[in-house]
C-alpha positions in Angstrom: 38.7 14.9 -13.5 40.3 15.0 -9.9 37.0 17.4 -8.7 34.8 14.8 -10.4 35.9 11.7 -8.8 36.0 13.9 -5.6 32.2 14.7 -5.9 31.4 11.1 -7.1 33.0 9.7 -3.5 31.3 12.3 -1.8 27.8 11.6 -3.2 28.0 7.9 -2.9 29.4 8.3 0.6 26.3 10.6 1.7 24.0 8.3 -0.1 25.4 5.6 1.8 25.1 7.5 4.8 21.4 7.9 4.2 20.6 4.5 3.4 22.3 3.4 6.6 20.2 6.1 9.2 16.9 5.0 7.3 17.4 1.1 7.9 18.6 1.6 11.8 15.5 2.4 13.2 15.4 5.7 11.6 12.5 7.6 10.8 9.2 5.9 10.3 7.0 8.5 8.0 7.7 10.8 5.7 7.6 13.8 8.1 10.2 12.6 9.9 12.2 11.7 6.9 11.9 15.4 5.4 12.9 16.4 8.8 15.5 14.6 9.3 17.1 14.9 5.8 16.7 19.1 6.7 18.8 18.5 9.9 21.6 16.8 8.2 21.7 19.9 5.2 21.8 22.5 8.1 24.7 20.3 9.9 26.4 20.1 6.1 26.1 23.5 5.5 27.2 24.7 8.7 30.5 22.5 8.0 30.6 23.8 4.6 30.1 20.5 3.2 28.6 21.6 0.0 29.6 17.9 -1.8 27.4 16.4 1.1 24.5 18.9 1.4 23.9 18.1 -2.4 23.5 14.6 -1.7 21.2 15.3 1.0 19.6 17.6 -1.4 18.8 15.0 -4.0 17.7 13.0 -1.2 15.1 15.4 0.1 13.9 15.6 -3.6 13.7 11.7 -3.6 11.7 11.5 -0.2 9.4 14.3 -1.6 8.9 12.6 -4.5 8.3 9.0 -3.9 7.5 8.7 -0.1 4.0 7.6 0.5 2.6 7.3 4.3 1.2 3.6 4.9 -1.8 4.9 5.8 -2.6 6.9 2.7 -1.8 4.3 0.9 -4.3 2.0 2.9 -6.9 4.2 2.5 -6.4 4.8 -1.0 -6.8 0.7 -1.9 -9.4 0.6 0.1 -11.1 3.5 -2.0 -10.3 1.4 -5.2 -11.8 -1.8 -3.9 -15.2 0.4 -2.9 -15.1 1.8 -6.5 -14.7 -1.2 -8.0 -17.7 -2.8 -6.0 -19.7 0.0 -6.9 -18.8 -0.6 -11.0 -20.0 -4.0 -10.4 -22.8 -3.5 -9.1 -23.8 -1.1 -11.9 -23.1 -3.2 -14.4 -25.5 -5.6 -13.0 -27.8 -2.9 -12.6 -27.6 -2.3 -16.2 -28.1 -5.5 -17.1 -31.1 -6.0 -15.2 -32.7 -3.2 -17.0 -31.7 -4.5 -20.1 -33.7 -7.5 -19.5 -36.8 -5.4 -18.7 -36.2 -3.4 -21.7 -37.0 0.0 -20.9 -35.3 2.3 -23.0 -35.6 5.4 -19.9 -34.6 3.1 -17.2 -31.8 2.2 -19.4 -30.3 5.3 -19.6 -30.3 6.2 -16.6 -28.4 2.6 -15.2 -25.7 3.5 -18.1 -25.1 7.3 -16.6 -25.0 5.8 -13.1 -22.5 3.2 -14.7 -20.2 5.7 -16.5 -20.1 7.9 -13.1 -19.0 4.8 -11.4 -16.3 4.1 -13.8 -15.4 7.5 -13.9 -14.6 7.6 -10.1 -12.9 4.1 -10.3 -10.8 5.8 -13.1 -9.5 8.9 -10.9 -8.9 6.8 -8.0 -6.9 4.8 -9.6 -4.9 7.4 -11.4 -4.1 9.4 -8.4 
């Protein structure tokens, strides 16, 4: 019971220190965050601080799981906008083809619309 309390206190302190260092002009991108946490893990290992090391390893796992580069997010948003515009354009082409009435042209535009929708779906699922 006492060791569980000590473990929870150490993990809480580790999380506070990690959050504090990230708010105080800390690393700006994911690679810098990973590197800083790895340095702290090495220091905790050298000091035989197993509880801090466990907390830092959890923080590293969270960074690797959730951290995204802002530039990558902006590129992704741009690609999604472009794919949405392509879907709208293909829908308009299909509508015009249906008004024209040629089955061959309609099928061609339906296939193009399906490809554009598949691309949009793929981008939104990434």
